[in-house]
C-alpha positions in Angstrom: 112.9 89.9 95.4 112.3 90.5 99.1 114.5 93.1 100.6 115.6 93.0 104.3 116.5 96.5 105.6 118.9 96.3 108.5 119.6 98.9 111.2 123.1 99.9 109.9 125.3 100.2 106.8 124.3 101.9 103.6 120.6 101.7 104.4 120.8 103.2 107.9 118.8 106.4 107.0 116.1 104.4 105.1 115.9 102.0 108.1 115.5 105.0 110.5 112.6 106.4 108.5 110.9 103.0 108.0 111.3 102.2 111.7 109.6 105.5 112.6 106.8 104.6 110.3 106.6 101.2 112.0 106.2 103.0 115.3 103.2 104.8 113.8 101.8 101.6 112.3 102.1 99.7 115.6 100.6 102.7 117.5 97.6 102.9 115.1 96.9 99.2 115.3 97.1 99.2 119.2 94.8 102.3 119.2 92.3 100.5 117.0 92.3 97.5 119.4 91.5 99.8 122.2 88.7 102.0 120.7 87.1 99.9 118.0 83.4 99.9 118.6 80.4 98.4 116.7 78.3 101.6 117.0 79.9 104.7 115.6 76.9 107.0 115.7 76.4 108.2 119.3 73.3 109.9 120.6 73.2 113.6 119.6 75.8 113.2 116.9 75.5 114.3 113.3 76.0 110.8 112.1 73.0 109.5 114.1 70.9 112.3 112.5 72.2 111.1 109.1 71.1 107.6 110.0 67.6 108.8 111.0 67.3 110.6 107.7 68.5 107.7 105.6 67.0 104.7 107.3 67.2 101.8 106.5 70.2 102.7 104.3 72.4 103.8 107.2 75.6 105.7 106.6 76.9 104.1 109.9 76.7 100.7 108.2 78.9 101.7 105.3 81.5 103.7 107.2 82.6 101.1 109.9 83.0 98.5 107.1 85.3 100.9 105.1 87.3 101.6 108.3 87.5 97.9 109.1 88.8 97.1 105.6 91.6 99.7 106.1 92.3 98.4 109.6 92.6 94.8 108.5 94.9 95.7 105.6 97.1 97.8 108.0 97.4 94.9 110.4 98.4 92.6 107.6 101.0 95.2 106.4 102.5 95.1 109.8 102.7 91.3 109.7 104.5 91.5 106.3 107.0 94.2 107.4 107.9 93.1 110.9 111.0 90.9 110.9 112.6 91.1 114.3 114.9 94.1 114.4 114.9 94.2 110.6 112.2 95.3 108.2 111.0 92.9 105.5 110.1 94.8 102.3 108.7 92.8 99.4 108.9 94.3 95.9 105.2 94.3 95.2 103.3 92.4 98.0 103.0 95.5 100.3 101.3 97.7 97.7 98.0 95.9 97.4 97.6 96.2 101.1 98.4 99.9 101.2 96.1 100.5 98.3 93.3 98.8 100.3 94.1 101.1 103.2 94.0 104.2 101.1 90.8 103.3 99.3 88.9 102.1 102.4 90.0 105.2 104.3 89.3 107.5 101.4 85.7 106.1 101.1 85.0 106.6 104.8 86.3 110.1 104.6 84.4 110.9 101.4 81.1 109.7 102.9 81.2 111.8 106.1 83.5 114.8 105.5 81.0 117.2 103.8 79.4 119.7 106.3 76.1 119.6 104.4 73.9 116.7 105.4 72.2 116.3 102.0 75.7 115.9 100.4 76.5 113.1 102.9 73.1 111.5 102.2 73.7 111.8 98.4 77.1 110.1 98.7 75.7 107.3 100.9 73.0 106.6 98.3 75.5 106.6 95.4 77.8 104.2 97.3 74.9 101.9 97.7 74.0 102.1 94.0 77.6 101.3 93.1 77.6 98.2 95.3 74.3 97.2 93.6 75.8 97.7 90.1 78.9 95.7 90.9 76.9 92.9 92.4 74.6 92.9 89.3 77.6 92.7 87.0 79.1 89.8 88.9 75.9 87.8 88.5 75.7 88.6 84.7 79.3 87.6 84.2 79.0 84.4 86.3 75.9 83.4 84.2 77.5 83.9 80.8 76.2 81.3 78.4 78.8 78.8 77.1 78.6 76.7 73.9 79.0 73.6 76.0 75.9 74.3 78.2 73.2 71.8 78.0 69.5 72.7 78.2 69.3 72.5 82.0 72.4 74.7 82.4 71.1 77.3 79.9 67.8 77.4 81.8 69.4 77.8 85.2 71.5 80.7 83.9 68.6 82.4 82.4 66.6 82.0 85.6 69.5 83.4 87.6 69.7 86.4 85.4 65.9 87.0 85.5 65.8 86.8 89.3 68.9 89.0 89.7 67.5 91.6 87.3 64.2 91.8 89.1 66.0 92.2 92.5 68.4 94.8 91.2 65.5 96.9 89.7 63.6 96.7 93.0 66.6 97.7 95.1 67.5 100.5 92.8 64.0 101.9 92.8 63.9 101.8 96.6 67.2 103.8 96.7 66.0 106.4 94.1 62.6 106.8 95.7 64.1 107.2 99.1 66.5 109.9 97.8 63.6 111.7 96.0 61.6 111.8 99.3 64.6 113.5 100.9 65.0 116.0 98.0 68.3 114.5 97.0 69.3 114.1 93.4 71.7 111.3 92.9 73.8 109.9 90.0 72.1 106.6 89.0 75.6 105.4 87.9 76.7 105.4 91.6 79.6 107.0 93.2 82.7 108.2 91.2 85.9 106.2 90.9 88.6 106.4 93.5 90.6 109.0 91.5 87.8 111.7 91.8 87.2 110.6 95.4 90.9 111.3 96.2 90.6 114.7 94.6 87.5 115.5 96.7 89.1 114.5 100.0 92.5 116.2 99.4 91.5 119.4 101.3 90.3 117.3 104.2 93.7 115.6 104.4 95.3 119.0 104.1 97.4 118.2 101.0 97.2 119.1 97.3 95.1 117.2 94.8 98.3 116.2 93.0 99.8 114.7 96.2 96.8 112.8 97.3 95.5 111.6 94.0 99.1 111.1 92.7 100.0 108.9 95.7 96.9 106.8 95.2 97.6 106.6 91.5 101.1 105.3 91.8 100.3 102.8 94.6 97.3 101.6 92.6 99.5 101.2 89.5 102.0 99.1 91.5 99.3 96.5 92.2 99.1 95.7 88.5 101.7 93.5 86.5 103.1 96.5 84.7 106.8 96.1 84.0 107.4 99.8 83.2 105.8 100.9 86.5 107.7 98.3 88.4 111.0 99.4 86.9 110.4 103.0 87.5 109.5 102.4 91.2 112.1 99.8 92.0 115.8 99.5 92.7 117.7 97.7 89.9 121.0 96.0 90.0 122.3 95.3 86.5 124.3 92.1 86.1 127.0 91.3 83.6 126.2 90.8 80.0 125.5 87.1 79.5 127.5 87.1 76.3 124.5 87.2 74.0 124.0 90.9 74.2 121.2 90.6 76.8 121.6 92.3 80.2 120.1 90.7 83.3 119.2 92.5 86.5 117.7 91.9 89.9 114.8 94.1 91.1 114.0 95.0 94.7 111.8 97.5 96.5 112.8 101.1 96.3 112.7 102.3 99.9 111.7 105.9 99.2 108.7 104.6 97.2 107.7 102.2 100.1 108.0 105.1 102.6 105.8 107.4 100.4 103.2 104.6 100.1 103.2 104.1 103.9 102.8 107.8 104.5 99.8 107.9 102.2 98.1 104.9 103.8 98.8 105.9 107.4 97.8 109.6 106.9 94.7 108.5 105.0 93.6 106.2 107.8 94.3 108.9 110.4 92.2 111.4 108.5 89.3 108.9 108.2 89.4 108.3 112.0 89.4 112.1 112.6 86.4 112.9 110.4 84.4 109.9 111.6 85.1 110.8 115.2 83.8 114.3 114.6 80.6 113.3 112.8 79.9 110.4 115.2 80.6 112.1 118.5 83.4 109.7 119.1 86.4 111.9 120.3 88.2 108.8 121.5 88.2 107.3 118.0 90.7 109.8 116.7 94.4 108.8 116.8 96.9 111.4 117.7 100.2 109.6 118.3 101.2 112.3 120.7 103.5 109.9 122.5 105.7 109.3 119.4 109.0 111.1 118.7 109.1 113.7 115.9 109.6 112.3 112.4 113.3 112.0 111.5 114.6 113.8 108.4 111.2 114.1 106.6 109.1 116.7 108.3 106.9 117.5 105.2 104.1 115.1 106.0 104.1 114.2 109.7 105.6 116.8 112.0 102.7 119.2 111.9 100.0 116.5 112.6 
C-alpha cells in the first residue's frame, strides 16, 4: 500500500522531517549535476598516485562507478518520493533504491578511505577479484546442462565454460601477479561482504558499528520478501474479524523507518563524496548543504555535519 504523507493533520511532524530530508535529497542531486566529472584523480592527488601504482587496474575506474550507482539510485528515489506538495511513500519500493545508495557509497568509501596506500591498493585488487568471481559464477549458472539439451547445445555450453574458465584463470593470475609485484598480499576470495564493509567504514562516517551496519542490515532485509521483517517495520491497521476467526489488516510504510533509511543513504553518500574529494584533490566534489536550515526535531544525525 502506497502512503501519501500530507503537510498537516496527524502526520504533520513526520511530514516536516521527510520534507527536510527531501531538501537534502534535492540539494545533493543538484550538487551532483554541477560537479560530476569523468576524471576524479587530479594531478598531484593521492588517487592519481594510486592509479599509477595499480595501472591498468585503476582505482579511479571503480570509484566513479560506485558513486554513479549511488547517484542514480538517489535520483530515482527522488522521483518516487516527490508528489507535488505531498510525499509518496511506498511500503517496499523505496528500500531497494536506498540499499543501492548505501552499498555503492559504502564501496567507494571503503576503497579510498584508508590512509595507507597499500591498503587502498589491496582493496582495489580484492574488489576486482570479486567482480571476476561473480562474472565467472554467472557464466557457470547460465551454462548449466539440462536433460533436454541436444548434442549441439551440450557442446556449446561446454565450450562456453572452457573459454570462460581459461579467461578467468588468466585475469586472476594477472591481478595476483600485479599485487605480488607491489608487495601486497590479497585475499583470493575477493573483498568481504557489505556487512564487514559497513563495519570498516563506520569510523569514517563518524557513527558506531551498530548504527552503520545495523542500518544497512535492516534496509537490506526490507528488500527481501520477508513477512516478519515487513510487519516489524511497517504500520498495520487491523480490520474487523471476518467471522471465521481470521483477522485482516492493511500494511503501509512506517515513516520513522523510512526516515532512518533516508538518513543512512544520504549520510553514506555524503561521506563517500567527502573521502573521494580528499583523495582525488577534488574539493568541489564534497557536498556541504550549508544553505539548508537545521534539521527539525532530530539533531542526532545531521545538525553537526
